[in-house]
N, CA, C, O and the ligand as a Tripos MOL2 file, in Angstrom:
@<TRIPOS>MOLECULE
protein
  313   311    79     0     0
PROTEIN
NO_CHARGES

@<TRIPOS>ATOM
      1 N         -22.6200   14.9880   92.7240 N.3       1 MET1
      2 CA        -23.1050   15.8190   91.6790 C.3       1 MET1
      3 C         -21.8900   16.5660   90.8240 C.2       1 MET1
      4 O         -21.0120   17.2790   91.3100 O.2       1 MET1
      5 N         -22.0420   16.2680   89.6210 N.am      2 LYS2
      6 CA        -21.0410   17.0040   88.8560 C.3       2 LYS2
      7 C         -21.5470   18.3480   88.2350 C.2       2 LYS2
      8 O         -22.5480   18.3750   87.5190 O.2       2 LYS2
      9 N         -20.8340   19.4340   88.5320 N.am      3 LEU3
     10 CA        -21.1970   20.6890   87.9190 C.3       3 LEU3
     11 C         -20.7310   20.8480   86.4800 C.2       3 LEU3
     12 O         -21.4380   21.2970   85.5780 O.2       3 LEU3
     13 N         -19.4560   20.4330   86.3500 N.am      4 ASN4
     14 CA        -18.8800   20.5710   84.9790 C.3       4 ASN4
     15 C         -18.9800   19.0970   84.2550 C.2       4 ASN4
     16 O         -18.1420   18.2170   84.4520 O.2       4 ASN4
     17 N         -19.9540   18.9700   83.5160 N.am      5 VAL5
     18 CA        -20.1040   17.6260   82.6850 C.3       5 VAL5
     19 C         -19.2030   17.7340   81.5750 C.2       5 VAL5
     20 O         -19.3730   18.6350   80.7540 O.2       5 VAL5
     21 N         -18.3320   16.9750   81.4690 N.am      6 MET6
     22 CA        -17.5000   16.7420   80.2910 C.3       6 MET6
     23 C         -18.1370   15.9820   79.1540 C.2       6 MET6
     24 O         -18.5130   14.8280   79.3580 O.2       6 MET6
     25 N         -18.2670   16.4690   78.1280 N.am      7 VAL7
     26 CA        -18.9910   15.6680   77.0310 C.3       7 VAL7
     27 C         -18.0080   15.5910   75.8190 C.2       7 VAL7
     28 O         -17.1960   16.4750   75.5440 O.2       7 VAL7
     29 N         -18.1820   14.4240   75.1270 N.am      8 CYS8
     30 CA        -17.4680   14.1540   73.9720 C.3       8 CYS8
     31 C         -17.6040   15.1730   72.8510 C.2       8 CYS8
     32 O         -18.7190   15.4710   72.4230 O.2       8 CYS8
     33 N         -16.4890   15.7130   72.3680 N.am      9 ASP9
     34 CA        -16.5640   16.6950   71.4900 C.3       9 ASP9
     35 C         -17.2370   16.1430   70.1140 C.2       9 ASP9
     36 O         -17.6940   16.9400   69.2950 O.2       9 ASP9
     37 N         -17.2690   14.9280   69.9330 N.am     10 VAL10
     38 CA        -17.5790   14.1550   68.5640 C.3      10 VAL10
     39 C         -19.2420   13.9780   68.6800 C.2      10 VAL10
     40 O         -19.9950   14.5580   67.8970 O.2      10 VAL10
     41 N         -19.6220   13.2870   69.5300 N.am     11 CYS11
     42 CA        -21.0940   12.8140   69.7610 C.3      11 CYS11
     43 C         -21.8640   13.6960   70.7300 C.2      11 CYS11
     44 O         -23.0910   13.7540   70.6560 O.2      11 CYS11
     45 N         -21.1710   14.3920   71.6500 N.am     12 LYS12
     46 CA        -21.8510   15.3000   72.6100 C.3      12 LYS12
     47 C         -22.9000   14.5700   73.4840 C.2      12 LYS12
     48 O         -23.8960   15.1600   73.9020 O.2      12 LYS12
     49 N         -22.6620   13.3570   73.7290 N.am     13 ASP13
     50 CA        -23.4310   12.5140   74.3790 C.3      13 ASP13
     51 C         -23.1890   12.6910   75.9410 C.2      13 ASP13
     52 O         -22.0980   12.3980   76.4300 O.2      13 ASP13
     53 N         -24.1370   13.1330   76.6350 N.am     14 ARG14
     54 CA        -23.9520   13.4290   78.0920 C.3      14 ARG14
     55 C         -23.8760   12.2030   78.9700 C.2      14 ARG14
     56 O         -23.3540   12.2180   80.0850 O.2      14 ARG14
     57 N         -24.4440   11.0990   78.3900 N.am     15 ASP15
     58 CA        -24.5160    9.8490   79.1930 C.3      15 ASP15
     59 C         -23.2170    9.2250   79.1010 C.2      15 ASP15
     60 O         -22.9520    8.2740   79.8350 O.2      15 ASP15
     61 N         -22.3890    9.6700   78.2720 N.am     16 ARG16
     62 CA        -21.0180    8.8880   78.0780 C.3      16 ARG16
     63 C         -19.9550    9.6800   78.9220 C.2      16 ARG16
     64 O         -19.8970   10.9100   78.9500 O.2      16 ARG16
     65 N         -19.1760    8.8870   79.5620 N.am     17 GLU17
     66 CA        -18.0530    9.6710   80.2970 C.3      17 GLU17
     67 C         -16.9250    9.8870   79.2650 C.2      17 GLU17
     68 O         -16.4090    8.9970   78.5890 O.2      17 GLU17
     69 N         -16.6230   11.1810   79.2440 N.am     18 ALA18
     70 CA        -15.4610   11.7450   78.3590 C.3      18 ALA18
     71 C         -14.2540   11.8650   79.0370 C.2      18 ALA18
     72 O         -14.2460   12.1150   80.2420 O.2      18 ALA18
     73 N         -13.0590   11.6890   78.2870 N.am     19 THR19
     74 CA        -11.7780   12.0150   78.7780 C.3      19 THR19
     75 C         -11.2140   13.0810   78.0340 C.2      19 THR19
     76 O         -11.3990   13.1230   76.8180 O.2      19 THR19
     77 N         -10.5150   13.9890   78.6480 N.am     20 SER20
     78 CA         -9.7160   15.1770   77.9180 C.3      20 SER20
     79 C          -8.4270   14.6360   77.4600 C.2      20 SER20
     80 O          -7.6850   13.9530   78.1660 O.2      20 SER20
     81 N          -8.1750   15.0120   76.1120 N.am     21 TYR21
     82 CA         -6.9840   14.7790   75.5720 C.3      21 TYR21
     83 C          -6.3180   16.0520   75.0820 C.2      21 TYR21
     84 O          -6.9370   16.8880   74.4250 O.2      21 TYR21
     85 N          -5.0940   16.1730   75.4040 N.am     22 ARG22
     86 CA         -4.3140   17.3060   74.9510 C.3      22 ARG22
     87 C          -3.2840   16.9120   73.8810 C.2      22 ARG22
     88 O          -2.4550   16.0960   74.2830 O.2      22 ARG22
     89 N          -3.1690   17.2720   72.7400 N.am     23 MET23
     90 CA         -2.2890   17.0030   71.7650 C.3      23 MET23
     91 C          -1.6250   18.3880   71.2390 C.2      23 MET23
     92 O          -2.1610   19.4950   71.2770 O.2      23 MET23
     93 N          -0.4690   18.1050   70.7900 N.am     24 THR24
     94 CA          0.3080   19.2410   70.1540 C.3      24 THR24
     95 C           0.5550   18.9480   68.7600 C.2      24 THR24
     96 O           1.1650   17.9220   68.4620 O.2      24 THR24
     97 N           0.1200   19.7900   67.8350 N.am     25 LYS25
     98 CA          0.3810   19.7210   66.4540 C.3      25 LYS25
     99 C           1.1520   20.9330   65.9120 C.2      25 LYS25
    100 O           0.6720   22.0670   65.9330 O.2      25 LYS25
    101 N           2.2730   20.6660   65.4650 N.am     26 GLN26
    102 CA          3.0730   21.9110   64.9490 C.3      26 GLN26
    103 C           3.0670   23.1340   65.7200 C.2      26 GLN26
    104 O           2.9440   24.2520   65.2190 O.2      26 GLN26
    105 N           3.2200   22.8610   67.1090 N.am     27 GLY27
    106 CA          3.1960   24.0110   68.0310 C.3      27 GLY27
    107 C           1.8510   24.4640   68.5730 C.2      27 GLY27
    108 O           1.7180   25.2510   69.5110 O.2      27 GLY27
    109 N           0.8990   23.9080   67.9120 N.am     28 LYS28
    110 CA         -0.4350   24.3860   68.3290 C.3      28 LYS28
    111 C          -1.1370   23.3230   69.3530 C.2      28 LYS28
    112 O          -1.1870   22.1430   69.0030 O.2      28 LYS28
    113 N          -1.5730   23.6440   70.3640 N.am     29 MET29
    114 CA         -2.2060   22.7470   71.3450 C.3      29 MET29
    115 C          -3.5790   22.5930   71.0120 C.2      29 MET29
    116 O          -4.2490   23.5830   70.7170 O.2      29 MET29
    117 N          -4.0800   21.4100   71.0290 N.am     30 ILE30
    118 CA         -5.3530   20.9780   70.7330 C.3      30 ILE30
    119 C          -5.9130   20.2890   71.9520 C.2      30 ILE30
    120 O          -5.2820   19.3270   72.3900 O.2      30 ILE30
    121 N          -6.9490   20.6430   72.5120 N.am     31 SER31
    122 CA         -7.5940   19.9700   73.7720 C.3      31 SER31
    123 C          -8.9960   19.5110   73.1700 C.2      31 SER31
    124 O          -9.8210   20.2590   72.6450 O.2      31 SER31
    125 N          -9.1070   18.0960   73.3530 N.am     32 VAL32
    126 CA        -10.4500   17.4590   72.8890 C.3      32 VAL32
    127 C         -10.8900   16.6140   74.0350 C.2      32 VAL32
    128 O         -10.0710   15.9930   74.7130 O.2      32 VAL32
    129 N         -12.0980   16.5840   74.2460 N.am     33 ASP33
    130 CA        -12.8250   15.5420   75.0990 C.3      33 ASP33
    131 C         -13.5010   14.6270   74.3310 C.2      33 ASP33
    132 O         -14.2840   14.9360   73.4330 O.2      33 ASP33
    133 N         -13.1650   13.2950   74.7220 N.am     34 LEU34
    134 CA        -13.6290   12.3350   73.8600 C.3      34 LEU34
    135 C         -14.3100   11.0650   74.8050 C.2      34 LEU34
    136 O         -13.8500   10.7610   75.9050 O.2      34 LEU34
    137 N         -15.2540   10.5190   74.2980 N.am     35 CYS35
    138 CA        -15.8080    9.3180   74.9080 C.3      35 CYS35
    139 C         -14.9860    8.1850   74.6100 C.2      35 CYS35
    140 O         -14.0350    8.3290   73.8410 O.2      35 CYS35
    141 N         -15.2520    7.0300   75.1500 N.am     36 THR36
    142 CA        -14.3820    5.7660   75.0990 C.3      36 THR36
    143 C         -14.4530    5.4930   73.5350 C.2      36 THR36
    144 O         -13.4170    5.1970   72.9390 O.2      36 THR36
    145 N         -15.5870    5.5850   72.9090 N.am     37 GLU37
    146 CA        -15.6470    5.1990   71.4500 C.3      37 GLU37
    147 C         -14.8810    5.8870   70.6590 C.2      37 GLU37
    148 O         -14.1290    5.3730   69.8310 O.2      37 GLU37
    149 N         -15.0300    7.2730   70.8790 N.am     38 HIS38
    150 CA        -14.2850    8.3220   69.9010 C.3      38 HIS38
    151 C         -12.8420    8.3290   70.1990 C.2      38 HIS38
    152 O         -12.0080    8.5280   69.3150 O.2      38 HIS38
    153 N         -12.5350    8.1140   71.4320 N.am     39 ALA39
    154 CA        -11.1400    8.1510   71.8690 C.3      39 ALA39
    155 C         -10.2440    6.7980   71.3930 C.2      39 ALA39
    156 O          -9.0200    6.7070   71.4930 O.2      39 ALA39
    157 N         -11.1020    5.8310   70.8820 N.am     40 GLU40
    158 CA        -10.4970    4.5740   70.4980 C.3      40 GLU40
    159 C          -9.3320    4.6320   69.6470 C.2      40 GLU40
    160 O          -8.3580    3.9230   69.9000 O.2      40 GLU40
    161 N          -9.3520    5.5460   68.4970 N.am     41 PRO41
    162 CA         -8.1600    5.5530   67.5230 C.3      41 PRO41
    163 C          -6.9580    6.0990   68.3110 C.2      41 PRO41
    164 O          -5.8450    5.6210   68.0880 O.2      41 PRO41
    165 N          -7.1210    7.0710   69.2180 N.am     42 ILE42
    166 CA         -5.9650    7.5810   69.9590 C.3      42 ILE42
    167 C          -5.3860    6.6840   70.9910 C.2      42 ILE42
    168 O          -4.1710    6.6480   71.1850 O.2      42 ILE42
    169 N          -6.3330    5.8750   71.7350 N.am     43 GLU43
    170 CA         -5.8860    4.8320   72.6310 C.3      43 GLU43
    171 C          -5.1270    3.6860   71.8600 C.2      43 GLU43
    172 O          -4.1250    3.1830   72.3680 O.2      43 GLU43
    173 N          -5.6200    3.2550   70.5840 N.am     44 VAL44
    174 CA         -4.8590    2.3430   69.7880 C.3      44 VAL44
    175 C          -3.4100    2.9530   69.3140 C.2      44 VAL44
    176 O          -2.4470    2.1920   69.2230 O.2      44 VAL44
    177 N          -3.3150    4.0250   69.0850 N.am     45 LEU45
    178 CA         -2.0000    4.7240   68.7490 C.3      45 LEU45
    179 C          -1.2580    4.7390   69.9240 C.2      45 LEU45
    180 O          -0.0840    4.3910   69.7970 O.2      45 LEU45
    181 N          -1.6310    5.0470   71.0130 N.am     46 PHE46
    182 CA         -0.9620    4.9640   72.3720 C.3      46 PHE46
    183 C          -0.2940    3.6910   72.6300 C.2      46 PHE46
    184 O           0.8530    3.5510   73.0540 O.2      46 PHE46
    185 N          -1.1760    2.7330   72.3130 N.am     47 GLU47
    186 CA         -0.9260    1.3330   72.5790 C.3      47 GLU47
    187 C           0.2950    0.9250   71.8250 C.2      47 GLU47
    188 O           1.2590    0.3570   72.3380 O.2      47 GLU47
    189 N           0.1680    1.2960   70.4190 N.am     48 GLN48
    190 CA          1.1670    0.8960   69.5430 C.3      48 GLN48
    191 C           2.4780    1.5300   69.6840 C.2      48 GLN48
    192 O           3.4860    0.9440   69.2910 O.2      48 GLN48
    193 N           2.5330    2.7750   70.2590 N.am     49 VAL49
    194 CA          3.7790    3.4780   70.5030 C.3      49 VAL49
    195 C           4.4300    2.8390   71.8040 C.2      49 VAL49
    196 O           5.6410    2.6360   71.8910 O.2      49 VAL49
    197 N           3.5240    2.5410   72.8040 N.am     50 ARG50
    198 CA          3.9700    1.9140   73.9140 C.3      50 ARG50
    199 C           4.6040    0.5470   73.5510 C.2      50 ARG50
    200 O           5.7320    0.3060   73.9820 O.2      50 ARG50
    201 N           3.9900   -0.3150   72.8280 N.am     51 ALA51
    202 CA          4.4240   -1.5580   72.3470 C.3      51 ALA51
    203 C           5.8860   -1.4040   71.7770 C.2      51 ALA51
    204 O           6.8190   -2.1290   72.1200 O.2      51 ALA51
    205 N           5.9720   -0.4070   70.8930 N.am     52 SER52
    206 CA          7.2390   -0.1760   70.1890 C.3      52 SER52
    207 C           8.3030    0.1840   71.0250 C.2      52 SER52
    208 O           9.4450    0.2290   70.5670 O.2      52 SER52
    209 N           8.0530    0.4570   72.2460 N.am     53 GLY53
    210 CA          9.0770    0.9040   73.2230 C.3      53 GLY53
    211 C           9.6110    2.4470   72.9820 C.2      53 GLY53
    212 O          10.6490    2.9120   73.4520 O.2      53 GLY53
    213 N           8.9020    2.9580   72.3530 N.am     54 VAL54
    214 CA          9.2680    4.4710   71.9830 C.3      54 VAL54
    215 C           8.6150    5.3240   73.0080 C.2      54 VAL54
    216 O           7.4260    5.1640   73.2860 O.2      54 VAL54
    217 N           9.3060    6.1660   73.5400 N.am     55 THR55
    218 CA          8.7950    7.2010   74.5330 C.3      55 THR55
    219 C           8.1650    8.4760   73.6720 C.2      55 THR55
    220 O           8.9270    9.1740   73.0020 O.2      55 THR55
    221 N           6.8620    8.7230   73.7150 N.am     56 PRO56
    222 CA          6.4570    9.8130   72.9510 C.3      56 PRO56
    223 C           6.9890   11.1350   73.6300 C.2      56 PRO56
    224 O           6.6950   11.5110   74.7650 O.2      56 PRO56
    225 N           7.8400   11.7880   72.7210 N.am     57 LYS57
    226 CA          8.3570   12.9800   73.0900 C.3      57 LYS57
    227 C           9.0060   13.6190   71.9590 C.2      57 LYS57
    228 O           9.4300   12.8940   71.0600 O.2      57 LYS57
    229 N           9.1500   14.9620   71.8760 N.am     58 ARG58
    230 CA          9.5530   15.7130   70.7610 C.3      58 ARG58
    231 C          11.0640   15.1950   70.3900 C.2      58 ARG58
    232 O          12.0150   15.0440   71.1570 O.2      58 ARG58
    233 N          10.9920   14.9790   69.0390 N.am     59 ARG59
    234 CA         12.3610   14.4980   68.6060 C.3      59 ARG59
    235 C          13.2120   15.6770   68.1320 C.2      59 ARG59
    236 O          12.8260   16.6510   67.4860 O.2      59 ARG59
    237 N          14.4120   15.4120   68.5610 N.am     60 ASN60
    238 CA         15.3250   16.4810   67.9950 C.3      60 ASN60
    239 C          15.9880   16.0110   66.7530 C.2      60 ASN60
    240 O          16.8380   15.1260   66.6650 O.2      60 ASN60
    241 N          15.4210   16.8080   65.7090 N.am     61 THR61
    242 CA         15.8200   16.4220   64.3600 C.3      61 THR61
    243 C          17.1580   17.0250   64.0360 C.2      61 THR61
    244 O          17.8420   16.5190   63.1470 O.2      61 THR61
    245 N          17.5890   18.1230   64.7360 N.am     62 ARG62
    246 CA         19.1090   18.5880   64.5840 C.3      62 ARG62
    247 C          20.1240   17.6320   64.7370 C.2      62 ARG62
    248 O          21.0400   17.5220   63.9230 O.2      62 ARG62
    249 N          19.9870   16.8100   65.9190 N.am     63 SER63
    250 CA         21.0490   15.8080   66.1550 C.3      63 SER63
    251 C          21.1290   14.8060   65.1930 C.2      63 SER63
    252 O          22.1680   14.1600   65.0640 O.2      63 SER63
    253 N          20.0230   14.5800   64.4170 N.am     64 ALA64
    254 CA         20.0910   13.4930   63.4100 C.3      64 ALA64
    255 C          20.5730   14.0090   62.0950 C.2      64 ALA64
    256 O          20.7150   13.2130   61.1670 O.2      64 ALA64
    257 N          20.8150   15.1780   61.9500 N.am     65 ALA65
    258 CA         21.4560   15.7790   60.7670 C.3      65 ALA65
    259 C          22.8920   15.3180   60.5160 C.2      65 ALA65
    260 O          23.7080   15.1700   61.4250 O.2      65 ALA65
    261 N          23.1430   15.1050   59.2410 N.am     66 ARG66
    262 CA         24.4080   14.5560   58.9210 C.3      66 ARG66
    263 C          25.4740   15.7680   59.2040 C.2      66 ARG66
    264 O          25.2520   16.9620   59.0030 O.2      66 ARG66
    265 N          26.5850   15.2380   59.6760 N.am     67 VAL67
    266 CA         27.7130   16.2900   59.9390 C.3      67 VAL67
    267 C          28.8390   15.8170   59.1950 C.2      67 VAL67
    268 O          29.2740   14.6800   59.3810 O.2      67 VAL67
    269 N          29.3840   16.6680   58.2980 N.am     68 THR68
    270 CA         30.4240   16.3810   57.4770 C.3      68 THR68
    271 C          31.7380   17.0600   57.9640 C.2      68 THR68
    272 O          31.8160   18.2660   57.7300 O.2      68 THR68
    273 N          32.6920   16.5190   58.5490 N.am     69 THR69
    274 CA         33.7610   17.1510   59.0980 C.3      69 THR69
    275 C          34.8860   17.3540   58.0900 C.2      69 THR69
    276 O          34.9760   16.6870   57.0590 O.2      69 THR69
    277 N          35.8360   18.4190   58.4870 N.am     70 LEU70
    278 CA         36.8610   18.6950   57.3400 C.3      70 LEU70
    279 C          37.6400   17.4820   57.1410 C.2      70 LEU70
    280 O          38.1030   17.2270   56.0300 O.2      70 LEU70
    281 N          37.8170   16.7110   58.1490 N.am     71 GLU71
    282 CA         38.5370   15.3070   58.0390 C.3      71 GLU71
    283 C          37.9510   14.5120   56.8680 C.2      71 GLU71
    284 O          38.6710   14.0860   55.9640 O.2      71 GLU71
    285 N          36.6780   14.3310   56.9050 N.am     72 ASP72
    286 CA         35.8910   13.5790   55.9250 C.3      72 ASP72
    287 C          36.2470   14.0570   54.5100 C.2      72 ASP72
    288 O          36.5300   13.2680   53.6090 O.2      72 ASP72
    289 N          36.2170   15.4190   54.3590 N.am     73 ILE73
    290 CA         36.3180   16.0810   53.0610 C.3      73 ILE73
    291 C          37.8220   15.6280   52.5790 C.2      73 ILE73
    292 O          38.0090   15.1020   51.4820 O.2      73 ILE73
    293 N          38.7730   15.8670   53.4300 N.am     74 GLU74
    294 CA         40.1560   15.5610   53.0780 C.3      74 GLU74
    295 C          40.3550   14.2540   52.6570 C.2      74 GLU74
    296 O          41.0850   14.0540   51.6870 O.2      74 GLU74
    297 N          39.7240   13.1700   53.3370 N.am     75 LYS75
    298 CA         39.7000   11.7580   52.9360 C.3      75 LYS75
    299 C          39.0910   11.5650   51.6050 C.2      75 LYS75
    300 O          39.6280   10.7550   50.8490 O.2      75 LYS75
    301 N          38.0710   12.1860   51.2320 N.am     76 LYS76
    302 CA         37.3410   12.0720   49.8820 C.3      76 LYS76
    303 C          38.3920   12.6260   48.8620 C.2      76 LYS76
    304 O          38.5050   12.0770   47.7650 O.2      76 LYS76
    305 N          39.1070   13.6260   49.1790 N.am     77 LYS77
    306 CA         40.0810   14.0640   48.1440 C.3      77 LYS77
    307 C          41.2570   13.2760   47.8790 C.2      77 LYS77
    308 O          42.0070   13.3920   46.9100 O.2      77 LYS77
    309 N          41.3500   12.3920   48.9210 N.am     78 GLY78
    310 CA         42.5590   11.3580   48.8450 C.3      78 GLY78
    311 C          43.8200   11.7200   48.2910 C.2      78 GLY78
    312 O          44.7340   10.8970   48.2480 O.2      78 GLY78
    313 ZN        -18.2280   10.3990   71.4250 Zn       79 ZN79
@<TRIPOS>BOND
     1     1     2 1
     2     2     3 1
     3     3     4 2
     4     3     5 am
     5     5     6 1
     6     6     7 1
     7     7     8 2
     8     7     9 am
     9     9    10 1
    10    10    11 1
    11    11    12 2
    12    11    13 am
    13    13    14 1
    14    14    15 1
    15    15    16 2
    16    15    17 am
    17    17    18 1
    18    18    19 1
    19    19    20 2
    20    19    21 am
    21    21    22 1
    22    22    23 1
    23    23    24 2
    24    23    25 am
    25    25    26 1
    26    26    27 1
    27    27    28 2
    28    27    29 am
    29    29    30 1
    30    30    31 1
    31    31    32 2
    32    31    33 am
    33    33    34 1
    34    34    35 1
    35    35    36 2
    36    35    37 am
    37    37    38 1
    38    38    39 1
    39    39    40 2
    40    39    41 am
    41    41    42 1
    42    42    43 1
    43    43    44 2
    44    43    45 am
    45    45    46 1
    46    46    47 1
    47    47    48 2
    48    47    49 am
    49    49    50 1
    50    50    51 1
    51    51    52 2
    52    51    53 am
    53    53    54 1
    54    54    55 1
    55    55    56 2
    56    55    57 am
    57    57    58 1
    58    58    59 1
    59    59    60 2
    60    59    61 am
    61    61    62 1
    62    62    63 1
    63    63    64 2
    64    63    65 am
    65    65    66 1
    66    66    67 1
    67    67    68 2
    68    67    69 am
    69    69    70 1
    70    70    71 1
    71    71    72 2
    72    71    73 am
    73    73    74 1
    74    74    75 1
    75    75    76 2
    76    75    77 am
    77    77    78 1
    78    78    79 1
    79    79    80 2
    80    79    81 am
    81    81    82 1
    82    82    83 1
    83    83    84 2
    84    83    85 am
    85    85    86 1
    86    86    87 1
    87    87    88 2
    88    87    89 am
    89    89    90 1
    90    90    91 1
    91    91    92 2
    92    91    93 am
    93    93    94 1
    94    94    95 1
    95    95    96 2
    96    95    97 am
    97    97    98 1
    98    98    99 1
    99    99   100 2
   100    99   101 am
   101   101   102 1
   102   102   103 1
   103   103   104 2
   104   103   105 am
   105   105   106 1
   106   106   107 1
   107   107   108 2
   108   107   109 am
   109   109   110 1
   110   110   111 1
   111   111   112 2
   112   111   113 am
   113   113   114 1
   114   114   115 1
   115   115   116 2
   116   115   117 am
   117   117   118 1
   118   118   119 1
   119   119   120 2
   120   119   121 am
   121   121   122 1
   122   122   123 1
   123   123   124 2
   124   123   125 am
   125   125   126 1
   126   126   127 1
   127   127   128 2
   128   127   129 am
   129   129   130 1
   130   130   131 1
   131   131   132 2
   132   131   133 am
   133   133   134 1
   134   134   135 1
   135   135   136 2
   136   135   137 am
   137   137   138 1
   138   138   139 1
   139   139   140 2
   140   139   141 am
   141   141   142 1
   142   142   143 1
   143   143   144 2
   144   143   145 am
   145   145   146 1
   146   146   147 1
   147   147   148 2
   148   147   149 am
   149   149   150 1
   150   150   151 1
   151   151   152 2
   152   151   153 am
   153   153   154 1
   154   154   155 1
   155   155   156 2
   156   155   157 am
   157   157   158 1
   158   158   159 1
   159   159   160 2
   160   159   161 am
   161   161   162 1
   162   162   163 1
   163   163   164 2
   164   163   165 am
   165   165   166 1
   166   166   167 1
   167   167   168 2
   168   167   169 am
   169   169   170 1
   170   170   171 1
   171   171   172 2
   172   171   173 am
   173   173   174 1
   174   174   175 1
   175   175   176 2
   176   175   177 am
   177   177   178 1
   178   178   179 1
   179   179   180 2
   180   179   181 am
   181   181   182 1
   182   182   183 1
   183   183   184 2
   184   183   185 am
   185   185   186 1
   186   186   187 1
   187   187   188 2
   188   187   189 am
   189   189   190 1
   190   190   191 1
   191   191   192 2
   192   191   193 am
   193   193   194 1
   194   194   195 1
   195   195   196 2
   196   195   197 am
   197   197   198 1
   198   198   199 1
   199   199   200 2
   200   199   201 am
   201   201   202 1
   202   202   203 1
   203   203   204 2
   204   203   205 am
   205   205   206 1
   206   206   207 1
   207   207   208 2
   208   207   209 am
   209   209   210 1
   210   210   211 1
   211   211   212 2
   212   211   213 am
   213   213   214 1
   214   214   215 1
   215   215   216 2
   216   215   217 am
   217   217   218 1
   218   218   219 1
   219   219   220 2
   220   219   221 am
   221   221   222 1
   222   222   223 1
   223   223   224 2
   224   223   225 am
   225   225   226 1
   226   226   227 1
   227   227   228 2
   228   227   229 am
   229   229   230 1
   230   230   231 1
   231   231   232 2
   232   231   233 am
   233   233   234 1
   234   234   235 1
   235   235   236 2
   236   235   237 am
   237   237   238 1
   238   238   239 1
   239   239   240 2
   240   239   241 am
   241   241   242 1
   242   242   243 1
   243   243   244 2
   244   243   245 am
   245   245   246 1
   246   246   247 1
   247   247   248 2
   248   247   249 am
   249   249   250 1
   250   250   251 1
   251   251   252 2
   252   251   253 am
   253   253   254 1
   254   254   255 1
   255   255   256 2
   256   255   257 am
   257   257   258 1
   258   258   259 1
   259   259   260 2
   260   259   261 am
   261   261   262 1
   262   262   263 1
   263   263   264 2
   264   263   265 am
   265   265   266 1
   266   266   267 1
   267   267   268 2
   268   267   269 am
   269   269   270 1
   270   270   271 1
   271   271   272 2
   272   271   273 am
   273   273   274 1
   274   274   275 1
   275   275   276 2
   276   275   277 am
   277   277   278 1
   278   278   279 1
   279   279   280 2
   280   279   281 am
   281   281   282 1
   282   282   283 1
   283   283   284 2
   284   283   285 am
   285   285   286 1
   286   286   287 1
   287   287   288 2
   288   287   289 am
   289   289   290 1
   290   290   291 1
   291   291   292 2
   292   291   293 am
   293   293   294 1
   294   294   295 1
   295   295   296 2
   296   295   297 am
   297   297   298 1
   298   298   299 1
   299   299   300 2
   300   299   301 am
   301   301   302 1
   302   302   303 1
   303   303   304 2
   304   303   305 am
   305   305   306 1
   306   306   307 1
   307   307   308 2
   308   307   309 am
   309   309   310 1
   310   310   311 1
   311   311   312 2
@<TRIPOS>SUBSTRUCTURE
     1 MET1         2 RESIDUE 1 A MET
     2 LYS2         6 RESIDUE 1 A LYS
     3 LEU3        10 RESIDUE 1 A LEU
     4 ASN4        14 RESIDUE 1 A ASN
     5 VAL5        18 RESIDUE 1 A VAL
     6 MET6        22 RESIDUE 1 A MET
     7 VAL7        26 RESIDUE 1 A VAL
     8 CYS8        30 RESIDUE 1 A CYS
     9 ASP9        34 RESIDUE 1 A ASP
    10 VAL10       38 RESIDUE 1 A VAL
    11 CYS11       42 RESIDUE 1 A CYS
    12 LYS12       46 RESIDUE 1 A LYS
    13 ASP13       50 RESIDUE 1 A ASP
    14 ARG14       54 RESIDUE 1 A ARG
    15 ASP15       58 RESIDUE 1 A ASP
    16 ARG16       62 RESIDUE 1 A ARG
    17 GLU17       66 RESIDUE 1 A GLU
    18 ALA18       70 RESIDUE 1 A ALA
    19 THR19       74 RESIDUE 1 A THR
    20 SER20       78 RESIDUE 1 A SER
    21 TYR21       82 RESIDUE 1 A TYR
    22 ARG22       86 RESIDUE 1 A ARG
    23 MET23       90 RESIDUE 1 A MET
    24 THR24       94 RESIDUE 1 A THR
    25 LYS25       98 RESIDUE 1 A LYS
    26 GLN26      102 RESIDUE 1 A GLN
    27 GLY27      106 RESIDUE 1 A GLY
    28 LYS28      110 RESIDUE 1 A LYS
    29 MET29      114 RESIDUE 1 A MET
    30 ILE30      118 RESIDUE 1 A ILE
    31 SER31      122 RESIDUE 1 A SER
    32 VAL32      126 RESIDUE 1 A VAL
    33 ASP33      130 RESIDUE 1 A ASP
    34 LEU34      134 RESIDUE 1 A LEU
    35 CYS35      138 RESIDUE 1 A CYS
    36 THR36      142 RESIDUE 1 A THR
    37 GLU37      146 RESIDUE 1 A GLU
    38 HIS38      150 RESIDUE 1 A HIS
    39 ALA39      154 RESIDUE 1 A ALA
    40 GLU40      158 RESIDUE 1 A GLU
    41 PRO41      162 RESIDUE 1 A PRO
    42 ILE42      166 RESIDUE 1 A ILE
    43 GLU43      170 RESIDUE 1 A GLU
    44 VAL44      174 RESIDUE 1 A VAL
    45 LEU45      178 RESIDUE 1 A LEU
    46 PHE46      182 RESIDUE 1 A PHE
    47 GLU47      186 RESIDUE 1 A GLU
    48 GLN48      190 RESIDUE 1 A GLN
    49 VAL49      194 RESIDUE 1 A VAL
    50 ARG50      198 RESIDUE 1 A ARG
    51 ALA51      202 RESIDUE 1 A ALA
    52 SER52      206 RESIDUE 1 A SER
    53 GLY53      210 RESIDUE 1 A GLY
    54 VAL54      214 RESIDUE 1 A VAL
    55 THR55      218 RESIDUE 1 A THR
    56 PRO56      222 RESIDUE 1 A PRO
    57 LYS57      226 RESIDUE 1 A LYS
    58 ARG58      230 RESIDUE 1 A ARG
    59 ARG59      234 RESIDUE 1 A ARG
    60 ASN60      238 RESIDUE 1 A ASN
    61 THR61      242 RESIDUE 1 A THR
    62 ARG62      246 RESIDUE 1 A ARG
    63 SER63      250 RESIDUE 1 A SER
    64 ALA64      254 RESIDUE 1 A ALA
    65 ALA65      258 RESIDUE 1 A ALA
    66 ARG66      262 RESIDUE 1 A ARG
    67 VAL67      266 RESIDUE 1 A VAL
    68 THR68      270 RESIDUE 1 A THR
    69 THR69      274 RESIDUE 1 A THR
    70 LEU70      278 RESIDUE 1 A LEU
    71 GLU71      282 RESIDUE 1 A GLU
    72 ASP72      286 RESIDUE 1 A ASP
    73 ILE73      290 RESIDUE 1 A ILE
    74 GLU74      294 RESIDUE 1 A GLU
    75 LYS75      298 RESIDUE 1 A LYS
    76 LYS76      302 RESIDUE 1 A LYS
    77 LYS77      306 RESIDUE 1 A LYS
    78 GLY78      310 RESIDUE 1 A GLY
    79 ZN79       313 GROUP 0 **** ****
């Protein structure tokens, strides 16, 4: 017997088994419980990310920033 019945946050159907999902959006953590039907869009996204070989993690945007060295500037001056 389950004391804490997790229900889907969308349909609130107690007969459906819900899974808890935690996501972070712009630093805010969102926790949602979703049944198989309503979790489908998320599962589809997971599969797409997995298929593309990308590990879902925080991207370091700073390292991607373009660095111009003094040497480059000197070269441009020619
Ligand atoms: Zn649902």
